C-alpha positions as CSV (number, residue, x, y, z in Angstrom):
1,M,130.1,99.1,114.4
2,K,128.5,95.6,113.9
3,L,124.7,95.3,113.7
4,C,123.0,92.3,115.2
5,P,119.3,91.4,114.9
6,E,119.3,90.2,118.5
7,H,120.1,93.7,119.8
8,S,117.5,96.4,118.9
9,L,118.6,100.0,118.4
10,A,116.7,103.2,118.5
11,G,117.6,106.5,116.9
12,V,116.4,109.7,115.4
13,L,116.8,111.3,112.0
14,E,117.2,115.0,111.4
15,P,118.9,116.9,108.5
16,V,122.0,118.7,109.5
17,F,120.7,122.1,108.2
18,A,117.7,121.8,110.6
19,I,119.8,121.4,113.8
20,R,119.6,125.0,114.8
21,T,121.4,126.3,118.0
22,E,121.6,129.6,119.8
23,D,125.0,130.5,118.3
24,D,124.7,129.1,114.8
25,L,125.2,131.1,111.6
26,G,121.7,130.4,110.2
27,I,122.2,126.7,109.5
28,G,123.1,123.5,111.4
29,D,126.8,122.4,111.2
30,T,129.2,120.0,112.8
31,G,128.9,121.9,116.1
32,S,125.2,121.3,116.0
33,V,125.7,117.6,115.3
34,R,127.8,117.3,118.5
35,Q,124.9,118.8,120.5
36,M,122.6,116.3,118.8
37,I,124.9,113.5,119.8
38,D,124.8,114.7,123.4
39,W,121.0,114.8,123.3
40,C,120.8,111.3,121.9
41,H,123.2,110.1,124.6
42,R,121.1,111.6,127.3
43,H,118.0,109.9,126.0
44,R,119.8,106.6,125.4
45,L,119.4,106.7,121.6
46,S,122.1,104.8,119.8
47,I,121.7,106.1,116.2
48,F,121.7,109.6,114.8
49,Q,120.7,109.5,111.1
50,T,120.9,112.4,108.7
51,L,120.3,113.2,105.1
52,P,123.1,113.3,102.5
53,I,125.8,115.9,103.4
54,N,127.3,116.2,99.9
55,E,127.8,119.7,98.4
56,T,124.6,121.1,96.9
57,S,123.9,123.4,94.1
58,D,121.7,126.5,94.0
59,D,118.6,124.3,94.6
60,N,120.1,123.2,97.9
61,S,118.7,119.7,97.5
62,P,120.9,117.1,99.2
63,Y,119.7,114.6,96.5
64,N,121.0,116.8,93.7
65,A,124.5,117.4,94.8
66,I,127.3,118.9,92.6
67,S,129.6,116.2,94.0
68,S,128.8,112.8,95.5
69,L,132.3,112.8,97.0
70,A,132.7,116.3,98.5
71,I,131.1,117.6,101.7
72,E,128.8,120.6,101.8
73,P,130.8,123.5,103.1
74,A,127.8,125.0,104.9
75,T,128.0,122.0,107.4
76,I,131.4,123.3,108.6
77,A,131.5,125.0,112.0
78,V,133.4,128.2,111.3
79,S,133.8,129.9,114.7
80,H,137.4,130.3,116.0
81,G,136.9,127.4,118.4
82,H,136.1,125.1,115.5
83,L,138.4,126.6,112.8
84,P,141.8,127.5,114.2
85,D,142.9,129.3,111.0
86,L,140.2,132.0,111.5
87,S,141.0,134.7,114.0
88,P,138.3,136.0,116.4
89,K,138.9,139.5,115.0
90,K,138.2,138.4,111.4
91,F,135.1,136.4,112.6
92,R,133.7,139.5,114.3
93,E,134.4,141.6,111.2
94,L,132.4,139.3,108.9
95,T,129.6,138.4,111.3
96,T,128.0,141.6,112.3
97,P,125.3,141.5,115.1
98,D,122.6,142.7,112.6
99,L,123.5,139.9,110.1
100,L,123.5,137.2,112.8
101,T,120.1,138.3,114.1
102,E,118.7,138.1,110.6
103,L,120.2,134.7,109.9
104,R,119.1,133.1,113.2
105,D,115.5,134.2,112.7
106,G,113.4,131.8,110.7
107,P,114.3,129.2,108.1
108,V,117.7,128.8,106.4
109,N,118.5,131.8,104.3
110,Y,120.8,130.1,101.8
111,P,121.5,133.1,99.6
112,K,123.1,134.8,102.7
113,V,124.3,131.8,104.7
114,K,126.4,130.3,101.9
115,P,128.3,133.5,100.9
116,L,129.0,134.2,104.6
117,K,130.5,130.8,105.2
118,R,132.4,131.1,102.0
119,A,133.9,134.4,103.1
120,L,134.8,133.0,106.6
121,L,136.5,130.0,105.0
122,Q,138.3,132.2,102.5
123,A,139.7,134.3,105.4
124,A,140.8,131.1,107.2
125,F,142.5,129.9,104.0
126,E,144.5,133.1,103.6
127,S,145.6,132.8,107.2
128,F,146.5,129.2,106.7
129,L,148.6,129.9,103.6
130,Q,150.6,132.6,105.4
131,R,151.1,130.9,108.8
132,H,151.4,127.2,107.8
133,F,151.4,126.2,104.1
134,N,154.4,128.2,103.1
135,H,156.4,127.2,106.2
136,E,155.8,123.4,106.2
137,T,154.4,123.3,109.7
138,P,152.8,120.1,111.1
139,R,149.4,121.5,110.1
140,A,150.6,122.1,106.5
141,L,152.0,118.6,106.4
142,H,148.6,117.2,107.5
143,F,146.9,119.1,104.7
144,R,149.4,117.8,102.1
145,A,148.7,114.3,103.4
146,F,145.0,114.9,102.8
147,L,145.8,116.0,99.2
148,R,147.8,112.8,98.5
149,E,145.2,110.5,100.1
150,N,142.3,112.0,98.1
151,A,144.1,112.7,94.8
152,D,141.9,110.3,92.9
153,W,138.9,112.6,93.1
154,L,139.9,115.9,94.8
155,S,141.8,117.4,91.8
156,D,138.8,117.0,89.4
157,Y,136.4,118.3,92.0
158,A,138.5,121.4,92.7
159,L,138.8,122.1,89.0
160,F,135.1,121.7,88.5
161,R,134.4,124.2,91.3
162,L,136.8,126.6,89.8
163,L,135.1,126.3,86.4
164,M,131.7,126.9,88.0
165,E,133.0,130.2,89.2
166,E,134.4,131.0,85.8
167,N,130.9,130.2,84.3
168,G,128.7,132.3,86.5
169,E,128.4,129.7,89.4
170,S,126.4,127.4,87.1
171,P,127.1,123.7,87.3
172,A,125.6,123.1,83.9
173,W,128.9,122.0,82.3
174,D,127.4,121.4,78.9
175,R,126.6,125.1,78.6
176,W,130.1,126.2,79.7
177,S,132.7,127.7,77.5
178,P,133.8,124.8,75.1
179,A,137.3,124.8,76.6
180,H,135.8,124.0,80.0
181,R,133.4,121.1,79.2
182,G,135.8,118.3,80.0
183,P,138.7,117.8,82.4
184,R,141.3,117.2,79.7
185,R,140.3,120.3,77.7
186,A,140.0,122.4,80.9
187,R,143.5,121.5,82.0
188,T,144.9,122.3,78.6
189,W,143.1,125.7,78.8
190,L,144.5,126.3,82.3
191,L,148.1,125.6,81.3
192,S,147.7,127.9,78.3
193,L,147.0,131.0,80.5
194,P,149.6,133.6,81.4
195,E,151.5,132.6,84.5
196,K,150.0,135.2,86.8
197,R,146.5,134.3,85.8
198,R,147.2,130.6,86.0
199,D,148.7,130.8,89.4
200,A,145.7,132.7,90.7
201,L,143.3,130.1,89.4
202,M,145.4,127.2,90.9
203,R,145.4,129.1,94.2
204,R,141.6,129.1,93.9
205,Q,141.6,125.3,93.3
206,L,143.7,124.9,96.5
207,F,141.1,126.9,98.4
208,F,138.4,124.3,97.4
209,M,140.7,121.5,98.5
210,Y,141.4,123.3,101.8
211,V,137.6,123.5,102.4
212,Q,137.2,119.8,101.9
213,W,140.1,119.1,104.3
214,I,138.4,121.2,107.0
215,A,135.1,119.5,106.3
216,F,136.4,115.9,106.4
217,S,138.5,116.7,109.5
218,Q,135.5,118.1,111.4
219,W,133.2,115.3,110.4
220,Q,135.8,112.6,111.3
221,A,136.2,114.3,114.7
222,V,132.4,114.2,115.1
223,K,132.3,110.5,114.2
224,A,134.9,109.8,116.9
225,Y,132.9,111.9,119.4
226,G,129.8,109.9,118.6
227,A,131.6,106.6,119.1
228,A,132.9,107.7,122.4
229,K,129.3,108.5,123.5
230,K,128.1,105.2,121.9
231,V,125.9,107.3,119.5
232,Y,126.6,106.1,115.9
233,L,126.2,108.3,112.9
234,M,124.2,107.0,110.0
235,G,124.6,108.7,106.6
236,D,122.7,108.6,103.4
237,I,124.0,107.8,99.9
238,P,121.7,108.5,97.0
239,F,121.8,105.8,94.3
240,G,122.0,108.3,91.5
241,V,124.0,111.5,91.0
242,G,123.1,114.8,89.5
243,R,123.7,115.2,85.7
244,Y,125.4,118.6,86.5
245,S,128.0,117.3,88.9
246,A,131.7,117.0,89.1
247,D,131.2,113.2,89.0
248,V,129.6,113.2,85.6
249,W,131.8,116.0,84.2
250,A,135.0,114.2,85.2
251,N,133.8,110.6,84.6
252,R,131.7,110.8,81.5
253,P,132.3,107.2,80.3
254,I,130.6,105.6,83.3
255,F,127.4,107.5,82.9
256,D,124.7,107.0,80.2
257,L,123.6,110.6,79.5
258,D,120.9,109.5,77.0
259,W,118.7,108.2,79.8
260,S,117.3,109.9,82.9
261,G,116.4,107.7,85.9
262,G,113.1,108.1,87.7
263,A,110.0,106.2,88.9
264,P,106.9,104.8,87.2
265,P,103.6,106.7,86.8
266,E,101.6,107.3,90.0
267,R,97.9,107.1,89.2
268,T,96.6,106.6,92.7
269,F,97.8,109.8,94.3
270,K,97.2,112.8,92.1
271,V,100.6,114.5,92.5
272,D,100.8,116.4,89.2
273,P,99.8,115.6,85.6
274,F,103.2,114.6,84.4
275,T,103.8,112.1,87.3
276,E,100.4,110.7,86.9
277,K,100.8,110.1,83.1
278,W,104.6,109.4,82.7
279,G,106.1,109.1,86.2
280,Q,108.9,110.9,88.0
281,N,111.8,112.1,85.9
282,W,114.6,112.7,88.3
283,G,117.2,113.7,85.7
284,V,119.9,111.4,87.1
285,P,121.9,109.7,84.4
286,N,121.9,105.9,84.3
287,Y,125.2,104.1,85.0
288,R,127.1,102.2,82.4
289,W,127.7,99.1,84.5
290,D,130.0,97.5,81.9
291,E,132.3,100.5,82.2
292,L,132.2,100.5,85.9
293,R,133.0,96.8,86.0
294,R,135.9,97.3,83.5
295,H,137.5,99.7,86.0
296,N,136.8,97.5,89.0
297,F,134.1,99.9,90.3
298,E,136.7,102.4,91.3
299,W,134.3,105.3,91.4
300,W,131.9,103.5,93.6
301,R,134.7,102.3,95.9
302,T,135.8,105.9,96.3
303,R,132.3,107.1,96.9
304,V,131.5,104.5,99.6
305,G,135.0,104.9,101.1
306,N,134.5,108.7,101.5
307,L,131.2,108.1,103.3
308,Q,132.7,105.5,105.6
309,K,135.3,108.1,106.7
310,V,132.6,110.2,108.4
311,F,129.8,107.8,109.2
312,H,129.5,104.5,111.1
313,L,126.6,103.3,109.0
314,Y,124.7,104.4,105.9
315,R,121.6,103.7,103.9
316,I,121.4,103.7,100.1
317,D,118.5,105.8,98.9
318,H,116.6,103.9,96.1
319,V,118.7,100.8,96.5
320,L,116.4,99.1,94.0
321,G,118.3,101.0,91.4
322,F,121.1,98.4,91.7
323,F,118.6,95.9,90.1
324,R,116.4,97.9,87.9
325,I,115.5,101.6,87.2
326,Y,112.7,103.2,85.4
327,S,114.2,105.6,82.9
328,F,113.2,108.3,80.4
329,P,114.9,109.0,77.0
330,W,114.6,112.7,77.7
331,T,115.8,115.1,80.5
332,P,113.3,116.8,83.0
333,D,113.6,120.1,81.2
334,R,111.7,118.5,78.3
335,N,108.8,117.1,80.5
336,A,106.4,119.8,79.4
337,E,107.1,118.9,75.8
338,F,106.1,115.3,76.3
339,L,103.2,115.8,78.7
340,P,100.5,116.2,76.0
341,L,101.9,113.5,73.7
342,T,100.4,110.0,73.4
343,E,102.7,107.0,73.9
344,T,102.8,106.5,70.1
345,A,103.8,110.2,69.6
346,A,106.4,110.0,72.3
347,A,107.8,106.8,70.7
348,A,108.1,108.5,67.4
349,K,109.8,111.5,68.9
350,T,112.4,109.4,70.7
351,G,112.9,106.8,68.0
352,G,111.4,104.0,70.1
353,G,108.9,102.8,67.5
354,R,105.9,100.6,68.1
355,D,107.7,98.4,70.6
356,F,108.2,101.4,72.8
357,A,104.5,102.2,72.9
358,R,103.4,98.6,73.4
359,R,105.8,98.0,76.3
360,A,104.9,101.4,77.9
361,R,101.2,100.4,77.8
362,R,101.9,97.0,79.3
363,L,104.0,98.6,82.0
364,G,101.1,101.0,82.8
365,R,98.7,98.0,83.1
366,N,101.1,96.1,85.3
367,H,101.5,99.1,87.6
368,R,97.8,99.6,88.0
369,R,97.5,95.9,88.9
370,G,100.2,96.2,91.5
371,R,102.8,94.3,89.6
372,R,106.4,95.4,89.7
373,P,108.2,96.2,86.4
374,R,111.0,93.9,85.5
375,L,114.8,94.6,85.4
376,R,115.1,97.7,83.2
377,A,111.4,98.3,83.0
378,G,109.3,100.6,81.0
379,L,110.6,103.3,78.7
380,R,114.2,102.1,78.7
381,A,113.4,98.5,78.1
382,A,111.2,99.3,75.2
383,H,113.5,101.8,73.6
384,A,116.6,99.6,74.1
385,A,114.9,96.5,72.8
386,K,114.0,98.4,69.6
387,A,117.5,99.7,69.2
388,G,119.3,96.5,70.0
389,H,120.9,97.9,73.1
390,P,124.3,96.1,73.5
391,R,124.2,96.1,77.3
392,L,120.6,95.4,78.0
393,P,119.1,91.9,77.8
394,H,115.6,91.7,76.5
395,P,113.1,92.0,79.4
396,D,111.5,88.7,78.5
397,A,114.8,87.0,79.3
398,F,114.3,87.6,83.0
399,P,111.9,85.4,85.0
400,R,109.2,87.1,87.1
401,T,110.1,87.4,90.7
402,R,108.1,88.3,93.7
403,R,110.9,90.2,95.5
404,H,114.5,91.0,95.4
405,V,116.8,90.7,98.4
406,F,119.6,93.1,98.8
407,R,122.5,92.2,101.1
408,P,124.3,95.4,101.8
409,E,127.0,93.8,103.9
410,G,128.5,92.0,101.0
411,I,128.3,94.9,98.5
412,S,129.4,97.6,100.9
413,A,132.4,95.6,102.0
414,S,133.4,95.0,98.4
415,L,133.0,98.6,97.3
416,A,134.9,99.9,100.3
417,R,138.1,97.9,99.6
418,P,141.0,100.3,98.8
419,T,142.0,100.5,95.2
420,R,144.8,102.0,93.3
421,H,144.1,104.6,90.7
422,A,146.4,104.7,87.7
423,R,145.4,108.2,86.6
424,P,147.9,110.8,88.0
425,S,146.5,113.8,89.7
426,A,147.6,117.4,90.1
427,A,146.0,117.7,93.6
428,G,149.2,117.2,95.7
429,S,151.8,118.2,93.1
430,N,151.0,120.9,90.5
431,V,148.7,123.1,92.6
432,A,150.6,122.8,95.9
433,G,153.9,123.2,94.0
434,V,152.8,126.5,92.4
435,L,151.6,127.9,95.7
436,G,154.7,126.7,97.5
437,K,156.7,129.2,95.5
438,H,155.0,132.2,97.1
């Protein structure tokens, strides 16, 4: 779809989870999105925009996903009409009338909705293995093609999801068993297991890959349905990614875990004491742009490419982060520790020294006067200037500017270009090969 300033467009935004229908399973899904497209078409609206649909953790926040590349399984429509691998009998067994009545009444009950959808997808997966995967049917070949096409991220993601289950469903990889805290060590651990145990875990990885195949297939079909109705889907791509995500776990070199991105202090609106004094600490690690550039921005290309598979358009949340980001030298779990401290005390605690406190005070004055902070403003600029940060020019080296202009058409086109990944993956070979024996 091409946008033109001479042709105005109107649309509506609604999160997928909020599109409730008479026959849903307690949450909106791709079937609900189809109904929303029909509604937009009837009312001559051209754009349907939604929030990020990446897989979420236990806080269910679309802006704190456990993967910026995988789709949230709860958005999958799992009735037999939408999921051919699931029999009507199995669907009825798992979705009792009392349970459906409970889920359809009131807000989304995530502790019950997610396990139900997981159980339905698991039943569909077992049927798929028996009827298709081990018999090389056209449907099995379609799945294998998906594994090959997405091998650059899918193998790491599936292993991360497996290890979450092995560690009590926690995504906090830095508190996992030491053998699980990095992809190389985790694969070594997996290969060291007895054959029966190893094959069971690799089968579990294949389940998570199957779920993503279903998710991408359904969303791509919805995208085509919208185009046929001249209703275009607009997605959302957060600038940052969660610290406890498959992205960070598998791609540690491109993230700076010493810094947490956020926003400057807000002293006009009294939100909470920490935000008023220090700002918003989102906990998202900063990017190592030198590492990203060294690898030709492969991770960003894959991320944008995945989004373009299922949406016609997208917005970048906090796009300003491409130019500058206000950052903290501590993670959000330590906010209470820093709340009562003065700037000087915080500087001493983090090793920033006097320069830290001086620059933090200047930033606060500029913020109160309505001035925007410069490139890597505030805490990070002060701390890095003191430490002689190798990747960060001194803030005074940048001229003041009244505004920044972001041209998404150039960047999105560049990031979306296909790229070849040199790193081999087990997604379409090892896992599928093991299961092909049974």
